[in-house]
Backbone as JSON, one array per atom type, in Angstrom:
{
  "sequence": "MILVDTSVWVDFFNGNKSSQTEKLEHFLSSTVIIVGDLILAELLQGFRNDKDYQIAKSLLQECELVQLCDIELAIKSAQNYRILRKKGITIRKTIDCIIATYCIEKNIPLLFSDRDFEPFVNNLNLKDASKLNET",
  "N": [[9.43, -0.6, -1.02], [6.15, -0.41, -1.14], [2.45, -1.15, -2.76], [-0.6, -0.02, -1.34], [-3.75, -1.49, -0.26], [-6.99, -0.37, -0.89], [-8.72, -1.15, 0.88], [-7.22, -1.72, 2.93], [-6.52, 0.8, 3.87], [-8.83, 2.07, 4.56], [-9.45, 0.91, 6.55], [-7.19, 1.56, 8.32], [-7.69, 4.49, 8.46], [-10.25, 4.33, 9.92], [-9.23, 3.59, 12.19], [-9.63, 1.38, 12.6], [-7.82, -1.73, 14.07], [-5.59, -4.36, 12.75], [-3.62, -7.07, 11.52], [-2.54, -5.83, 9.09], [-2.93, -3.03, 9.0], [-1.42, -2.29, 11.34], [0.52, -3.58, 10.27], [0.88, -1.66, 7.97], [1.42, 0.85, 9.31], [3.81, 0.6, 10.62], [5.06, 0.2, 8.04], [4.72, 2.75, 7.05], [6.7, 4.27, 8.44], [9.26, 3.54, 7.45], [9.5, 2.59, 4.77], [9.06, 3.33, 1.15], [5.64, 4.18, 0.3], [3.51, 3.22, -2.17], [0.39, 5.12, -3.58], [-2.06, 4.52, -5.43], [-3.75, 5.97, -8.16], [-6.7, 5.18, -8.68], [-7.07, 4.1, -6.46], [-6.62, 6.49, -4.63], [-8.82, 7.8, -5.72], [-11.32, 5.79, -4.95], [-10.99, 5.89, -2.03], [-10.8, 8.78, -0.94], [-13.34, 9.28, -1.66], [-15.11, 8.27, 0.24], [-15.12, 9.57, 2.48], [-17.15, 11.59, 4.51], [-16.75, 13.64, 6.51], [-15.61, 16.83, 6.24], [-12.84, 18.1, 7.0], [-11.83, 15.29, 8.42], [-11.56, 14.49, 5.66], [-9.48, 16.1, 4.13], [-7.47, 15.85, 5.94], [-6.93, 13.21, 5.41], [-6.28, 13.23, 2.72], [-4.06, 15.17, 2.48], [-1.98, 13.34, 4.01], [-2.08, 10.92, 1.75], [-0.97, 12.58, -0.15], [1.54, 12.53, 0.62], [2.57, 10.05, -0.21], [4.09, 8.28, -2.6], [2.46, 8.87, -5.95], [0.67, 7.01, -7.79], [0.12, 6.46, -11.23], [-2.06, 3.88, -12.37], [-2.66, 2.05, -14.29], [-3.01, 1.56, -17.9], [-3.33, 1.25, -21.76], [-1.31, -0.84, -22.1], [-1.47, -2.25, -19.57], [-4.29, -2.67, -18.98], [-4.65, -4.98, -20.82], [-3.53, -6.81, -20.02], [-4.25, -7.08, -17.08], [-7.03, -7.94, -18.22], [-6.35, -10.56, -19.19], [-4.95, -11.72, -17.26], [-7.45, -11.69, -15.44], [-8.7, -13.75, -17.33], [-7.23, -15.64, -16.85], [-6.99, -16.93, -14.26], [-10.06, -16.92, -13.99], [-10.34, -19.1, -15.84], [-9.21, -21.13, -14.31], [-11.8, -21.07, -12.53], [-12.02, -19.52, -10.45], [-13.23, -16.43, -9.61], [-12.95, -12.99, -9.75], [-14.21, -10.37, -8.23], [-14.15, -7.66, -8.47], [-13.12, -5.32, -11.14], [-10.88, -3.23, -10.81], [-9.59, -4.22, -8.99], [-8.29, -6.78, -10.41], [-6.66, -4.72, -11.95], [-4.72, -3.64, -10.08], [-3.65, -5.67, -8.92], [-2.62, -6.71, -10.79], [-0.77, -4.63, -11.86], [0.87, -4.38, -9.46], [1.88, -6.81, -9.95], [3.4, -6.78, -12.77], [5.08, -4.52, -11.86], [6.65, -5.74, -10.0], [6.01, -5.39, -7.18], [5.39, -5.44, -3.77], [2.27, -5.98, -2.47], [-0.35, -4.67, -0.15], [-2.8, -5.77, 1.06], [-6.32, -6.59, 2.55], [-8.71, -7.74, 1.52], [-10.03, -10.34, 0.24], [-9.92, -10.86, -2.63], [-7.34, -10.77, -3.28], [-5.98, -12.77, -2.93], [-5.76, -15.12, -5.01], [-4.33, -13.74, -6.86], [-1.96, -13.94, -5.43], [-1.63, -16.79, -4.79], [-1.55, -17.65, -7.74], [-0.88, -16.08, -9.26], [1.47, -14.97, -8.72], [1.72, -12.66, -7.24], [3.25, -10.64, -4.74], [2.55, -10.47, -1.52], [2.67, -7.72, 0.71], [1.89, -8.11, 3.41], [3.61, -10.58, 4.37], [5.99, -9.71, 3.85], [9.53, -9.29, 5.89], [9.76, -7.59, 8.69], [12.09, -4.5, 8.89]],
  "CA": [[8.52, -0.05, -1.47], [4.93, -1.52, -1.19], [1.69, -0.61, -2.71], [-1.73, -0.52, -0.12], [-4.84, -1.61, -0.97], [-8.42, 0.8, -0.36], [-9.38, -2.13, 2.08], [-6.37, -1.37, 4.03], [-6.13, 2.45, 4.06], [-9.76, 2.52, 4.93], [-9.32, 0.33, 8.09], [-6.44, 2.68, 8.96], [-8.13, 5.91, 8.72], [-11.22, 4.34, 10.78], [-9.18, 3.14, 13.51], [-9.6, -0.63, 12.57], [-6.25, -2.57, 14.21], [-5.3, -5.53, 12.44], [-2.41, -7.19, 11.41], [-2.45, -5.14, 8.13], [-3.03, -1.77, 9.15], [-0.1, -2.46, 12.06], [1.99, -3.51, 9.03], [0.85, -0.06, 7.46], [1.89, 2.0, 10.43], [5.58, 0.23, 10.37], [5.82, 0.87, 6.77], [4.81, 4.33, 6.8], [7.97, 4.94, 8.64], [10.36, 2.96, 6.91], [9.85, 2.34, 3.05], [8.01, 4.09, 0.09], [4.2, 3.84, 0.19], [2.79, 3.75, -3.25], [-0.96, 5.3, -3.62], [-2.2, 4.41, -6.72], [-4.91, 6.85, -8.83], [-7.49, 4.78, -8.18], [-7.19, 3.79, -4.86], [-7.0, 7.83, -3.88], [-10.27, 8.15, -5.73], [-11.89, 5.32, -4.14], [-10.47, 6.5, -0.71], [-11.21, 9.71, -0.86], [-14.79, 9.39, -1.83], [-15.58, 7.86, 1.41], [-14.68, 10.42, 3.7], [-17.61, 12.62, 4.65], [-16.46, 14.89, 6.77], [-14.76, 17.52, 5.27], [-11.91, 17.73, 7.75], [-11.09, 14.12, 7.65], [-10.96, 14.25, 4.2], [-8.62, 17.16, 4.24], [-6.22, 14.98, 6.73], [-6.24, 11.81, 4.85], [-5.5, 13.46, 1.32], [-2.6, 15.77, 2.79], [-1.21, 12.25, 4.06], [-1.9, 10.07, 0.98], [-0.19, 12.94, -1.11], [2.82, 12.65, 0.65], [3.12, 8.93, -0.56], [4.1, 8.28, -4.05], [1.5, 8.84, -6.12], [0.79, 6.22, -9.51], [-1.09, 5.9, -12.66], [-2.0, 2.21, -12.35], [-3.56, 2.04, -15.72], [-2.79, 2.38, -19.26], [-3.81, 0.3, -22.46], [-1.08, -2.48, -21.82], [-1.83, -2.84, -18.71], [-5.59, -3.0, -19.21], [-4.93, -5.88, -21.82], [-2.28, -7.75, -19.61], [-5.04, -7.37, -16.67], [-8.03, -9.06, -18.7], [-5.47, -11.84, -19.55], [-5.3, -12.12, -15.61], [-8.41, -12.49, -14.94], [-9.32, -14.54, -17.9], [-5.96, -17.06, -16.27], [-8.06, -16.96, -13.09], [-11.39, -17.5, -14.65], [-10.67, -21.13, -16.48], [-9.09, -21.83, -13.27], [-12.58, -21.15, -11.75], [-12.2, -18.31, -9.52], [-13.83, -15.26, -10.66], [-12.31, -11.53, -9.07], [-15.39, -9.49, -8.15], [-13.73, -5.91, -9.37], [-12.31, -5.02, -12.16], [-10.37, -2.43, -10.17], [-8.92, -5.25, -7.92], [-7.38, -6.8, -11.31], [-6.15, -3.88, -12.23], [-3.98, -3.15, -8.96], [-3.34, -6.7, -8.49], [-1.75, -7.08, -12.62], [0.14, -3.43, -11.56], [1.41, -5.29, -8.64], [2.88, -8.32, -10.46], [3.97, -6.01, -14.03], [6.23, -4.06, -11.01], [7.1, -6.39, -9.26], [5.62, -4.72, -6.22], [4.58, -6.3, -3.03], [0.68, -5.3, -1.88], [-0.51, -4.98, 1.43], [-4.3, -5.98, 1.76], [-7.08, -7.37, 3.43], [-9.68, -7.95, 0.45], [-9.74, -11.51, -0.29], [-10.05, -11.36, -4.21], [-6.06, -10.61, -4.11], [-5.38, -14.33, -3.02], [-5.62, -15.34, -6.15], [-3.03, -13.65, -7.5], [-0.65, -14.43, -4.96], [-1.57, -17.99, -5.31], [-1.41, -18.57, -9.13], [0.15, -15.27, -10.63], [3.28, -14.4, -8.13], [1.47, -11.36, -6.61], [3.88, -10.49, -3.69], [1.91, -9.98, -0.19], [3.4, -6.95, 1.69], [1.94, -8.42, 4.61], [4.26, -11.13, 4.35], [7.4, -9.41, 4.12], [10.19, -9.09, 6.96], [10.22, -5.76, 8.98], [13.55, -5.0, 8.78]],
  "C": [[7.38, -1.04, -2.02], [3.65, -0.12, -1.76], [0.69, -1.23, -1.53], [-2.59, -0.38, -0.57], [-5.89, -0.32, -0.42], [-8.34, -0.13, 0.79], [-8.54, -2.06, 3.29], [-6.75, 0.44, 4.84], [-7.91, 2.6, 4.81], [-10.19, 1.74, 6.6], [-8.31, 1.33, 9.09], [-7.2, 3.51, 9.08], [-9.32, 5.66, 9.49], [-10.68, 3.81, 11.96], [-9.19, 1.73, 13.84], [-8.28, -1.07, 12.97], [-6.68, -4.06, 13.58], [-3.99, -5.74, 11.66], [-1.9, -6.28, 9.93], [-2.09, -3.75, 8.12], [-1.53, -1.37, 10.72], [1.12, -2.5, 10.93], [2.24, -1.84, 8.19], [1.42, 0.57, 8.33], [3.43, 1.89, 10.54], [5.93, 0.77, 9.36], [5.57, 2.48, 6.05], [6.13, 5.18, 7.4], [9.29, 4.44, 8.31], [10.55, 2.3, 5.68], [8.36, 3.25, 2.27], [6.9, 3.26, 0.03], [3.8, 4.03, -1.22], [1.61, 3.88, -3.12], [-1.24, 5.08, -5.21], [-4.09, 5.61, -7.35], [-6.26, 6.59, -8.09], [-8.44, 4.31, -6.99], [-7.29, 4.88, -4.19], [-8.25, 7.86, -4.67], [-11.38, 6.83, -5.11], [-11.97, 5.71, -2.82], [-11.2, 7.65, -0.37], [-12.76, 9.97, -0.5], [-15.33, 8.92, -0.71], [-16.11, 8.43, 2.19], [-15.87, 11.65, 3.65], [-17.64, 13.59, 5.46], [-15.47, 15.36, 6.3], [-12.94, 17.72, 5.97], [-11.09, 16.64, 7.96], [-10.51, 13.61, 6.04], [-9.9, 14.84, 4.06], [-7.13, 16.43, 4.51], [-5.57, 14.01, 6.06], [-5.7, 12.43, 3.45], [-4.43, 14.39, 1.63], [-1.92, 14.18, 3.17], [-0.86, 11.58, 2.62], [-0.82, 10.91, 0.02], [1.05, 13.23, -0.63], [3.67, 11.07, 0.29], [3.65, 9.29, -1.45], [3.23, 7.96, -4.98], [1.63, 8.46, -7.63], [-0.35, 6.23, -10.67], [-1.14, 4.69, -12.84], [-2.37, 1.78, -13.3], [-3.29, 2.5, -17.08], [-3.23, 0.84, -20.09], [-3.16, -1.11, -22.29], [-1.47, -3.06, -20.49], [-3.48, -3.39, -18.32], [-5.69, -4.37, -19.89], [-4.08, -6.83, -20.69], [-3.67, -7.79, -18.16], [-6.37, -8.0, -16.99], [-7.59, -10.41, -18.77], [-5.29, -12.58, -18.08], [-6.28, -12.6, -15.32], [-9.33, -13.61, -15.79], [-8.07, -15.79, -17.0], [-6.77, -17.53, -14.77], [-9.49, -17.47, -13.41], [-11.53, -19.12, -15.23], [-9.86, -21.37, -15.55], [-10.26, -22.06, -12.26], [-12.45, -20.34, -10.53], [-12.13, -17.05, -10.71], [-13.35, -14.17, -9.19], [-13.78, -10.99, -9.26], [-15.27, -7.89, -8.98], [-12.61, -5.87, -10.03], [-10.94, -4.33, -11.65], [-9.01, -3.26, -9.52], [-8.01, -6.06, -9.04], [-6.43, -6.19, -11.79], [-4.95, -3.57, -11.3], [-3.08, -4.52, -8.74], [-1.89, -6.92, -10.02], [-0.19, -5.77, -12.42], [1.06, -3.79, -10.95], [2.93, -5.98, -9.32], [3.59, -7.87, -11.82], [5.33, -5.11, -13.09], [7.07, -4.3, -10.48], [6.83, -5.54, -7.61], [4.82, -4.77, -5.08], [3.36, -5.35, -2.82], [0.18, -5.55, -0.42], [-2.34, -4.77, 0.82], [-5.09, -6.79, 2.33], [-8.36, -7.93, 2.61], [-9.09, -9.46, -0.1], [-9.73, -12.14, -1.86], [-8.67, -11.18, -4.52], [-5.59, -11.97, -3.62], [-5.3, -14.97, -3.87], [-4.74, -15.19, -7.11], [-2.22, -13.88, -7.27], [-0.55, -16.13, -5.21], [-1.34, -18.57, -6.72], [-0.66, -17.46, -10.18], [1.5, -14.78, -10.21], [2.91, -12.9, -7.21], [2.05, -11.29, -5.21], [3.42, -10.11, -2.82], [2.64, -9.39, 0.71], [3.16, -7.43, 2.87], [3.27, -9.63, 5.23], [6.03, -10.99, 4.72], [8.18, -9.2, 5.45], [9.88, -7.59, 7.58], [11.61, -5.81, 9.88], [13.46, -3.28, 9.38]]
}
């Protein structure tokens, strides 16, 4: 089971090949893919063409859809942001803090290409799904 960040999905739907999109293609046939509600909203709002929107929506709805944040996780996310800020690291987007914190708390690897997740991997034990062995 892994959660896939918006950045990887965008590359995937745009046909941009990367190590992350190749991992995603593998994972789509071999593991449960989680799509968070905030990621779903971010991703779907980016489609200009109705047909592409419908295709993406259909594919994403086949994944396991989850709510990423509640009050407890919001507080934990703020704590994680503050831990990193005290180390001189500023995370640019609140949504990235929420996504990373969700994955840390649920012990779910995250597939990402956004550099804002690296401090969570290096300092807060976020699991990087791109480092998982393919089985």
